[in-house]
C-alpha positions as CSV (number, residue, x, y, z in Angstrom):
1,X,0.0,0.0,0.0
2,X,2.8,2.4,0.9
3,X,4.6,1.6,-2.3
4,X,1.4,2.3,-4.3
5,X,1.0,5.6,-2.6
6,X,4.6,6.5,-3.3
7,X,4.2,5.7,-7.0
8,X,0.9,7.7,-7.1
9,X,2.6,10.7,-5.5
10,X,5.6,10.4,-7.9
11,X,3.3,10.3,-11.0
12,X,1.3,13.3,-9.7
13,X,4.5,15.3,-9.2
14,X,5.7,14.2,-12.6
15,X,2.5,15.3,-14.3
16,X,2.5,18.5,-12.3
17,X,6.0,19.3,-13.3
18,X,5.5,18.6,-17.0
19,X,2.2,20.5,-17.2
20,X,3.8,23.4,-15.3
21,X,6.7,23.6,-17.8
22,X,4.1,23.9,-20.6
23,X,2.3,26.7,-18.7
24,X,5.5,28.5,-18.1
25,X,6.3,28.5,-21.8
26,X,2.8,29.7,-22.7
27,X,2.1,32.2,-19.9
28,X,5.3,33.4,-18.2
29,X,7.6,36.2,-19.1
30,X,11.3,35.6,-18.8
31,X,14.0,37.9,-17.3
32,X,11.4,40.0,-15.4
33,X,13.3,40.0,-12.1
34,X,12.8,43.5,-10.5
35,X,15.9,45.6,-10.0
36,X,15.1,47.1,-6.7
37,X,17.3,48.6,-4.0
38,X,16.3,47.0,-0.8
39,X,16.9,49.4,2.0
40,X,15.4,47.5,5.0
41,X,15.8,44.0,6.4
42,X,12.1,43.6,7.1
43,X,8.9,44.1,5.1
44,X,5.4,44.8,6.3
45,X,2.5,43.7,4.0
46,X,-0.7,45.6,4.5
47,X,-3.7,43.5,3.7
48,X,-7.0,45.4,3.5
49,X,-8.8,43.4,6.1
50,X,-11.1,45.0,8.8
51,X,-8.4,44.8,11.5
52,X,-5.8,46.8,9.6
53,X,-6.3,50.2,11.2
54,X,-6.0,48.8,14.7
55,X,-2.8,47.0,13.9
56,X,-1.3,50.2,12.4
57,X,-2.4,52.2,15.5
58,X,-0.9,49.6,17.8
59,X,2.5,49.5,16.0
60,X,3.1,53.1,14.9
61,X,6.7,53.3,16.1
62,X,7.7,50.1,14.4
63,X,6.4,51.1,10.9
64,X,9.4,53.4,10.3
65,X,11.8,50.5,10.5
66,X,10.7,48.6,7.5
67,X,9.6,48.6,3.9
68,X,5.8,48.8,3.5
69,X,3.9,46.9,0.8
70,X,0.2,47.7,0.1
71,X,-2.3,46.1,-2.2
72,X,-5.4,46.5,-4.3
73,X,-7.5,49.5,-3.4
74,X,-5.4,50.8,-0.5
75,X,-4.5,53.9,-2.6
76,X,-8.1,55.1,-2.3
77,X,-7.8,55.5,1.4
78,X,-6.2,58.3,3.5
79,X,-3.6,55.9,4.8
80,X,-1.9,55.8,1.4
81,X,-0.5,59.3,1.6
82,X,0.3,58.9,5.3
83,X,2.3,55.6,5.1
84,X,3.7,56.1,1.6
85,X,4.2,52.4,0.7
86,X,7.2,51.9,-1.5
87,X,5.8,48.6,-2.9
88,X,2.3,48.2,-4.4
89,X,0.8,45.0,-5.7
90,X,-2.4,44.3,-7.6
91,X,-3.4,40.9,-8.8
92,X,-7.1,40.6,-9.8
93,X,-7.5,40.5,-13.6
94,X,-10.7,42.5,-13.5
95,X,-8.6,45.5,-12.4
96,X,-6.7,45.7,-15.7
97,X,-8.5,43.7,-18.3
98,X,-10.7,45.4,-20.9
99,X,-13.0,42.4,-21.5
100,X,-14.9,42.5,-18.2
101,X,-18.1,44.1,-17.1
102,X,-18.0,47.9,-17.3
103,X,-18.4,48.2,-13.5
104,X,-15.0,46.6,-13.1
105,X,-13.4,48.6,-15.9
106,X,-14.5,51.8,-14.2
107,X,-13.4,50.7,-10.8
108,X,-10.0,49.7,-12.1
109,X,-9.6,53.0,-14.0
110,X,-10.5,54.9,-10.8
111,X,-7.8,53.1,-8.8
112,X,-5.0,53.6,-11.4
113,X,-5.9,57.3,-11.7
114,X,-5.8,57.7,-7.9
115,X,-2.4,56.0,-7.7
116,X,-1.0,58.2,-10.5
117,X,-2.4,61.4,-8.9
118,X,-1.5,60.6,-5.2
119,X,2.0,58.9,-5.3
120,X,4.4,61.7,-4.7
121,X,7.2,59.4,-3.7
122,X,9.2,56.7,-5.4
123,X,7.1,53.5,-5.6
124,X,7.5,50.2,-7.3
125,X,4.2,49.0,-8.7
126,X,3.8,45.2,-9.4
127,X,1.2,43.7,-11.7
128,X,0.9,40.3,-13.4
129,X,2.8,39.8,-16.6
130,X,-0.4,39.0,-18.4
131,X,-1.5,42.6,-17.9
132,X,1.3,43.8,-20.2
133,X,-0.8,43.5,-23.3
134,X,-3.5,45.8,-21.9
135,X,-2.5,49.4,-22.4
136,X,-5.2,51.4,-20.7
137,X,-3.8,51.1,-17.2
138,X,-0.2,51.7,-18.4
139,X,-1.1,55.0,-20.0
140,X,-2.6,56.2,-16.7
141,X,0.4,55.2,-14.5
142,X,2.9,56.5,-17.1
143,X,1.8,60.0,-16.2
144,X,3.6,59.8,-12.8
145,X,7.4,59.5,-13.1
146,X,7.6,58.4,-9.4
147,X,6.0,55.0,-10.3
148,X,8.2,52.2,-11.7
149,X,6.2,49.4,-13.2
150,X,7.3,45.8,-12.5
151,X,5.8,42.6,-13.7
152,X,5.5,39.2,-12.0
153,X,4.5,35.8,-13.3
154,X,1.2,34.6,-11.8
155,X,1.6,31.2,-13.5
156,X,0.6,28.4,-11.0
157,X,3.6,26.2,-10.2
158,X,3.1,22.5,-9.4
159,X,5.3,19.4,-9.4
160,X,8.4,18.2,-7.6
161,X,9.5,20.4,-4.7
162,X,13.0,21.0,-6.3
163,X,11.3,22.1,-9.5
164,X,8.8,24.3,-7.7
165,X,11.4,26.1,-5.6
166,X,13.7,26.5,-8.7
167,X,10.7,28.1,-10.5
168,X,9.9,30.4,-7.6
169,X,13.4,31.6,-7.3
170,X,13.5,32.6,-11.0
171,X,10.2,34.5,-10.7
172,X,8.6,32.1,-13.2
173,X,5.5,31.6,-11.1
174,X,4.1,30.9,-7.7
175,X,1.5,28.9,-5.8
176,X,-2.0,29.5,-7.3
177,X,-2.5,33.2,-6.8
178,X,-6.1,33.2,-5.8
179,X,-5.7,36.5,-3.9
180,X,-3.3,39.4,-3.8
181,X,-1.6,38.2,-0.6
182,X,0.1,35.2,-2.4
183,X,2.1,37.3,-4.9
184,X,2.8,39.9,-2.2
185,X,4.4,37.2,0.0
186,X,6.3,35.6,-2.9
187,X,7.7,38.9,-4.1
188,X,8.7,39.8,-0.5
189,X,10.5,36.5,-0.1
190,X,12.3,36.7,-3.5
191,X,13.3,40.3,-2.6
192,X,15.1,38.7,0.3
193,X,13.5,40.5,3.3
194,X,14.6,38.6,6.4
195,X,11.2,39.0,8.2
196,X,7.9,39.6,6.6
197,X,5.0,40.8,8.8
198,X,1.3,40.7,7.9
199,X,-1.3,43.2,8.9
200,X,-4.9,43.1,7.8
201,X,-4.8,39.5,6.7
202,X,-8.1,38.6,8.4
203,X,-9.3,36.1,5.7
204,X,-12.4,35.6,7.9
205,X,-14.8,35.2,4.9
206,X,-16.2,31.8,5.9
207,X,-18.6,33.3,8.4
208,X,-19.8,35.9,5.8
209,X,-21.0,33.5,3.2
210,X,-24.8,33.1,2.6
211,X,-27.1,31.7,0.0
212,X,-30.3,33.3,-1.2
213,X,-33.6,31.6,-1.9
214,X,-32.7,31.8,-5.6
215,X,-29.5,29.8,-4.9
216,X,-27.2,32.8,-5.4
217,X,-24.1,32.6,-3.3
218,X,-23.2,35.8,-1.6
219,X,-20.0,36.9,0.2
220,X,-19.5,40.0,2.3
221,X,-15.9,40.8,1.8
222,X,-15.2,43.5,4.4
223,X,-12.2,45.8,4.3
224,X,-10.9,48.2,6.8
225,X,-12.3,51.1,4.7
226,X,-15.8,49.7,4.3
227,X,-16.3,47.3,7.2
228,X,-19.4,49.2,8.4
229,X,-21.0,49.7,5.0
230,X,-20.0,46.7,2.8
231,X,-22.8,44.4,1.5
232,X,-22.9,40.8,0.5
233,X,-22.3,40.3,-3.2
234,X,-21.7,37.5,-5.7
235,X,-18.1,36.5,-6.2
236,X,-17.2,36.9,-9.9
237,X,-14.8,35.0,-12.1
238,X,-12.5,37.3,-14.1
239,X,-15.0,40.1,-13.8
240,X,-17.9,38.1,-15.2
241,X,-20.6,35.7,-14.0
242,X,-21.3,34.5,-10.5
243,X,-19.4,31.7,-8.6
244,X,-21.3,28.8,-7.2
245,X,-20.7,27.6,-3.6
246,X,-18.2,24.9,-4.5
247,X,-16.3,27.4,-6.7
248,X,-16.1,29.9,-3.9
249,X,-14.8,27.2,-1.5
250,X,-12.3,25.9,-4.0
251,X,-10.9,29.3,-4.3
252,X,-10.5,29.5,-0.5
253,X,-8.9,26.0,-0.4
254,X,-6.3,27.0,-3.0
255,X,-5.4,30.2,-1.1
256,X,-5.1,28.6,2.4
257,X,-3.2,25.6,1.0
258,X,-0.9,28.0,-0.8
259,X,0.1,29.7,2.4
260,X,1.5,26.4,3.7
261,X,3.5,26.1,0.6
262,X,4.8,29.6,0.9
263,X,5.7,29.1,4.6
264,X,7.7,26.0,3.7
265,X,9.4,27.9,1.0
266,X,10.3,30.7,3.5
267,X,11.8,28.2,5.9
268,X,13.8,26.7,3.1
269,X,15.2,30.1,2.3
270,X,15.9,31.0,5.9
271,X,13.3,33.7,6.1
272,X,10.3,34.2,8.4
273,X,6.7,35.2,7.8
274,X,4.9,36.5,10.9
275,X,1.1,37.1,11.0
276,X,0.3,40.0,13.3
277,X,-3.4,40.0,12.3
278,X,-5.6,39.7,15.3
279,X,-8.3,37.0,14.7
280,X,-6.8,35.9,11.3
281,X,-8.1,32.6,9.9
282,X,-4.7,31.9,8.3
283,X,-3.2,29.0,10.1
284,X,0.1,28.6,8.2
285,X,2.3,31.3,9.6
286,X,3.9,32.1,13.0
287,X,1.6,34.4,15.0
288,X,2.4,37.5,17.0
289,X,0.4,40.3,18.5
290,X,2.9,43.0,17.5
291,X,6.0,43.6,15.5
292,X,9.0,42.5,17.5
């Protein structure tokens, strides 16, 4: 029985490796390693979860000691100009694709215009390599000389551990990037920050899922900037349609599973990821109430 399981695992890893090589050839860009000057040993990733403001208020003195990375719609909040993040990551395709519902086009355009107008400091902006062929967002950010655009490969990497880690190290891909925290963590690791802290990574969506009498699956994705006003909505796929319950849960599974892969990769590299988010549902990383 053990031998059969070993053979099965080997075949799964072999298939994962071969299929990933094919995906890399089709989807990944090569030689896109960012040329950044890393000034600090540690990095703080700001998720947009409901707990973010409290974490910031509890650790004000420590924020000056590290590089700050923010994500998604953080630029549309007052904290953007206060904290002045030097790294910014977006990941959701509906932000930059043109072939999505108009509401997402408008929302993405508003974000890029805000970033271009408000970033009065040097900032490295990261976006998936697949976004390179869409020019609308590029024209907007090009208006601000303080913003340097960097690409990352969001190609999902699977297969043998040695192959996965080799691919991660060369920026060829990452664990399935089902949310923006996964590329943020992988970029921070590859940029060689010794310690990576997480604020606002609540991920407490499970308790906010509901189903209507018409079998529409709704999710109330609360953020620190709308936690008192947000409403339950359908989860879309690439800015279109509505996800069913199993599709929503599959997305969560890939994300939470990916965090264990990332934590193992950080240990392999001699780095540390520390989750300082009070009440976070992420169970993969070391926990702490404050930055040490």
